[in-house]
Each structure stands twice: as structure tokens, then as C-alpha cells.
C-alpha positions in Angstrom: 124.8 72.8 84.7 128.5 74.1 85.6 128.6 76.6 88.0 130.1 79.8 85.7 127.2 78.6 83.2 124.6 79.3 86.0 126.3 82.5 87.2 126.2 83.5 83.6 122.8 82.6 83.2 121.4 84.6 86.2 123.3 87.5 85.2 121.6 87.4 82.2 118.4 87.3 83.9 119.0 89.2 87.1 119.6 92.9 86.0 119.8 95.4 88.1 116.8 97.9 88.2 117.4 99.9 91.5 119.7 103.0 91.0 121.3 102.5 94.2 122.4 99.0 92.8 126.1 100.2 91.5 127.0 96.9 90.6 125.4 93.5 90.6 125.5 90.1 89.9 129.3 89.1 88.2 131.8 90.7 90.2 133.8 89.6 93.3 131.0 91.2 95.3 128.3 93.7 95.2 128.3 97.4 95.3 125.1 99.2 97.1 124.6 102.9 97.9 122.1 103.2 100.9 120.1 106.6 100.6 121.3 109.0 103.1 119.4 109.2 106.5 118.4 105.6 106.3 119.6 102.6 108.2 120.5 99.0 106.9 118.2 96.3 107.9 119.9 92.9 107.4 118.6 89.2 107.9 119.8 85.9 106.8 117.4 82.4 106.4 118.3 78.9 105.7 115.8 76.5 104.2 117.2 72.8 104.2 115.1 70.1 101.7 113.1 67.8 104.0 113.8 70.0 107.4 112.3 73.1 106.2 110.0 71.9 103.4 109.2 68.6 101.8 111.6 66.9 99.5 109.4 66.8 96.7 108.8 70.6 96.7 109.1 72.2 93.3 111.4 74.4 92.5 109.1 77.3 91.8 107.6 77.1 95.6 111.0 76.2 96.8 112.4 79.5 95.5 108.9 81.5 96.3 109.8 80.1 100.1 113.0 80.9 100.2 112.7 84.5 99.4 109.2 85.0 101.3 110.4 84.1 104.8 113.5 86.5 104.4 111.5 89.6 103.2 109.0 88.5 106.0 111.7 89.6 108.5 112.3 92.5 107.0 108.8 93.1 107.2 108.8 92.5 110.9 111.3 95.2 111.2 109.4 97.9 109.4 111.9 97.9 106.6 111.3 97.9 102.6 113.3 95.2 101.0 115.8 96.6 98.6 118.5 94.0 98.1 118.7 90.1 98.2 122.0 87.8 97.6 120.9 83.7 97.4 123.4 80.8 98.1 122.7 77.3 96.9 124.2 74.0 97.7 122.7 70.9 96.0 123.9 67.5 94.8 123.4 68.7 91.3 121.8 71.9 89.3 119.9 71.5 86.0 119.2 74.8 83.9 115.5 73.9 84.2 115.2 73.6 88.0 117.3 76.5 88.5 114.9 79.1 85.8 111.9 77.6 88.0 113.4 78.5 91.2 114.6 81.8 90.1 110.7 82.4 89.0 109.4 81.5 92.1 112.1 83.8 93.8 110.5 87.1 91.4 106.8 86.1 92.4 107.4 86.3 95.9 109.4 89.8 95.2 106.6 90.5 93.2 106.5 94.3 91.5 108.6 95.7 94.5 111.9 97.2 93.5 113.9 94.5 95.0 117.4 93.5 93.1 119.2 90.0 93.5 122.8 91.2 93.5 124.3 88.1 94.3 125.4 84.9 95.9 126.8 81.3 95.6 126.7 78.0 94.6 128.5 74.6 96.0 127.9 71.1 95.5 125.9 69.3 98.8 124.8 66.2 99.7 121.4 68.4 100.4 119.7 71.0 98.9 120.3 73.8 101.1 119.5 77.6 100.4 120.8 80.6 102.3 119.3 83.7 101.6 120.8 87.1 102.8 118.1 90.0 102.5 118.4 93.7 102.9 116.1 96.3 103.6 116.0 100.2 104.4 114.2 102.1 107.3 114.6 105.8 107.9 117.0 106.3 110.8 115.6 105.5 114.3 112.6 104.2 113.1 112.3 100.8 112.9 110.0 98.3 114.3 111.6 96.3 117.4 110.8 93.4 119.7 111.2 95.3 122.6 108.7 98.4 122.2 105.4 96.6 123.1 103.8 98.6 126.3 101.0 97.5 129.2 97.6 98.0 127.5 98.5 97.6 124.1 96.5 95.4 121.8 98.3 92.1 120.3 96.9 91.9 116.5 97.8 89.5 113.8 97.6 89.9 110.2 95.6 87.6 107.9 94.6 84.0 108.9 96.5 81.1 111.1 97.2 77.6 111.2 96.8 77.3 107.5 100.4 76.3 106.5 100.8 73.8 109.5 97.2 72.0 108.1 99.3 72.1 104.6 102.2 70.4 105.9 100.1 67.5 107.6 98.2 67.0 104.7 101.4 67.1 102.4 101.8 63.3 102.1 97.9 62.5 101.4 97.0 65.5 99.0 95.3 65.0 96.0 96.0 66.7 92.5 92.7 68.2 92.3 92.0 72.0 94.2 90.1 72.3 97.3 90.8 73.4 100.4 94.2 70.6 101.0 95.6 72.9 97.8 94.7 76.1 99.3 96.2 74.9 102.6 99.3 73.6 100.8 100.0 77.3 98.9 100.2 78.4 102.2 102.7 76.5 103.2 104.5 76.5 99.9 104.0 80.1 98.8 103.5 82.1 102.4 102.0 85.9 101.6 104.7 87.9 103.6 103.0 91.3 104.8 105.0 94.8 104.1 105.6 95.8 107.7 106.9 99.1 106.5 103.0 100.6 106.0 102.8 100.3 109.8 105.9 101.6 110.5 105.2 104.1 113.0 101.8 103.2 113.8 102.5 99.9 115.8 104.8 99.7 118.5 106.2 96.3 118.4 106.1 93.4 115.5 107.4 89.9 114.8 106.7 87.7 112.0 104.9 84.4 112.5 107.6 81.7 111.2 107.8 79.3 114.6 104.5 79.4 115.6 102.2 82.2 117.3 102.8 81.8 120.7 106.7 80.9 120.4 107.3 84.4 118.7 105.0 86.1 120.5 107.2 85.2 123.5 109.9 87.2 122.1 107.8 90.1 122.0 107.1 89.8 125.8 110.8 89.0 126.6 112.4 92.0 124.9 109.3 94.3 126.2 109.7 92.7 129.7 106.1 92.4 129.7 103.0 89.4 129.7 99.8 89.0 127.6 96.4 87.4 127.9 95.5 85.6 124.6 91.7 84.6 123.6 92.6 81.5 121.6 89.1 81.3 119.7 89.8 84.9 118.4 92.4 83.9 116.0 91.4 84.2 112.6 90.9 81.0 111.1 90.4 80.7 107.0 87.3 78.6 106.0 89.9 75.7 104.2 91.3 75.2 107.9 87.7 75.7 109.9 86.4 72.9 107.2 89.9 70.9 107.7 90.0 71.0 111.5 86.2 71.2 112.5 87.9 69.9 115.9 88.5 73.1 118.1 91.0 71.8 119.9 93.1 70.5 117.0 92.5 74.1 115.5 93.6 76.0 118.4 96.9 74.1 118.4 97.4 74.6 114.4 97.1 78.0 115.0 98.3 78.8 118.2 101.5 76.7 117.8 101.8 76.1 113.8 104.8 77.7 111.8 104.8 78.7 108.5 102.4 81.2 108.3 104.8 84.2 107.8 102.0 86.5 109.3 103.0 89.7 111.3 102.2 90.0 115.2 102.0 93.6 116.2 101.5 95.4 119.6 99.5 98.6 118.8 98.1 101.1 121.1 94.2 101.0 120.6 94.1 104.3 119.8 96.2 103.6 116.5 94.2 100.6 115.4 92.0 101.7 112.8 95.4 103.6 111.2 97.3 100.0 111.4 94.2 98.6 109.9 94.0 101.3 107.1 97.6 101.2 106.2 97.6 97.3 105.8 96.3 95.7 102.6 95.1 92.5 104.7 93.0 91.9 107.9 94.3 92.9 110.9 92.5 90.7 114.1 92.8 91.6 117.9 93.6 88.5 119.3 94.8 89.7 123.3 96.4 92.7 125.1 99.8 93.4 126.7 99.8 93.0 130.6 102.0 94.2 133.4 102.1 90.8 134.5 105.0 89.0 133.1 103.8 85.4 131.4 101.4 84.4 128.9 98.0 83.6 129.6 95.5 81.7 127.2 91.4 82.2 127.6 88.7 81.1 125.5 86.0 83.2 124.2 84.2 83.5 127.3 87.2 84.7 129.2 88.0 81.0 130.6 91.6 80.4 131.6 92.9 77.3 129.2 95.4 74.7 130.3 98.9 76.0 129.1 100.1 72.3 129.0 98.0 72.0 125.7 100.0 73.9 124.0 103.4 72.7 125.6 105.1 72.4 122.4 104.8 76.1 121.2 106.6 76.6 118.0 109.4 74.9 116.1 112.7 74.4 117.9 115.6 73.5 115.1 117.6 72.0 117.7 115.0 70.2 119.6 113.3 69.0 116.8 109.8 70.0 117.4 
């Protein structure tokens, strides 16, 4: 498919629905009109085949995940998603592949009022997707990493470790359903959480993209605080419990595995019930913010755990782990 054929096809499919999208795909740039007394929240993520997703991932799932990881960043800031731009670099682009990719992207958006308003295409040796997502938040109301306070509860949405397990069993996966299929679906079609629902309730937030301990560390560094985390309290899906019956393996997958795109929140204990009531998914308390800097890990009996067991706590693009 030639570049301008692709642009024309996208323009026909992606008609803008938002009234504040003044001009979408088809010109040199989009024109957007953010409402008064709101701030723009902007994030960009790049996904590369065989680095961020297996090279044989279906086009629908590539589109879904590419969008979901960006909307998750907006959710962690407490922003309502509004606009996306998508840039594709690939050795070649076929019509069916692009249609499936856009199907996946729209599935990740769901019923939310989000317009895809532009982007770019280029020839590249490796499939590469770069997405910029723009969201809206009332002035001064964004969730930030530096808001955690001593005594806050540390809580996470959903379950952890599923995506890391899905990646681990990717090469040996069977076509039938079951636990493997569920874990792989969590890898390829992450359920990003609308953090705008806890705006004004949670004090700090981060999305769990590189692993819980790594991402929680960003909150602690920004807030000049520490935390004690009960590793046995990390929420576990039934599929992961069956896949990793060994507690040591399960702990590592949950504490250091990435790609879950759940939210880690710092919440005043008095606001926990409100936070749970605002979300459409489970919210599990896993620890507490401490005055003493650093991250301390304990088991369900409050026995300290050796942090060396979790040394590689999260993905590092340039370290290769």
C-alpha cells in the first residue's frame, strides 16, 4: 500500500467525533481546541517489534497495545484522554494489516471520546509504532508522582504478573484457550485504567509498565519518601497462581515483571473506600509509605525479604533487562 493511499483510507475510517477536534487527519497538522480552565497532558511512547512485543504479534494486538500503553500514562496522570497521533515505520504496509491495526487501536479506545487526529508513515527496517496521546485535566488537578505522604497506603489496581507470565509462555503457547491464553491476552491487550476516576482522591500515581518495584520507586524518589511492601499481598489472578505455583517465581513475576499497565496509587487511609468506589476494578492495599527512604520488602508475616531476590526490578531499555 502506498503512503497516500493509506492516509486516504485512514481519513475515511477515522472521522473526528469530538466537537473540540476542529481539524483531524488530512492536512499538515491537526487543530484542537482544549476547553477553558483545563490543562493538556501529553505523553509519547514508542513500541518496536521484537523489543516491546514479539515479532509475530497479530496486527490487531499491536494496535491495541500501542494505544493502551499511552492511554495508561494519561490515566496515571488523572487525565481524560482526548486525542492520539500515530506514526508507523515498517518495511511495508498492506491494507489488511493496517485495517487490523486500526481495529485494535479503536478497540483499546472503546467507547471513550478519543479522536485519532494525525501521524506519519515511513519505510523502516523494523516495525516501529510511535504514539502521542493528549488528555485533559482541570487546571491544577493532575495526579503526579510527588504527592505521596508518610502514612499513605500503597495500592494497586487489578492483578500483577500476568503479562510477564504471558511473555514467558509465548514461544510454547498452544492454540487452545486456558490459562496461557488469558496470560498472553494480558500481555497483548492490557486493560488500561481510567485514573481520572480517582483524581482528587489518590495523592500520587504511576502506571506499572516496567515492573511494580521499579515504577513505585519513581513515586518514592519524587516524593522523598520510602515504603514497606508486603510481597505476598500483591494481587494474583487464578491463571497466574496455576502457572507459577512456586511462591518465589510468582513473587518475581508480580514484583518485577512489566507490561501489566495497572495503576499504583498512594492513598490516604481515610480515602481508601472512596478510591475503591470510584474504580471499576479491584484495588488492593500492598503496603504503606514510610518516612525512612528506600523500599523494604516483607512477607505476609512481616518478615523481611532479601532485596537481592528482586535485584533486576523492572525493565531498562539500555541495560537490556
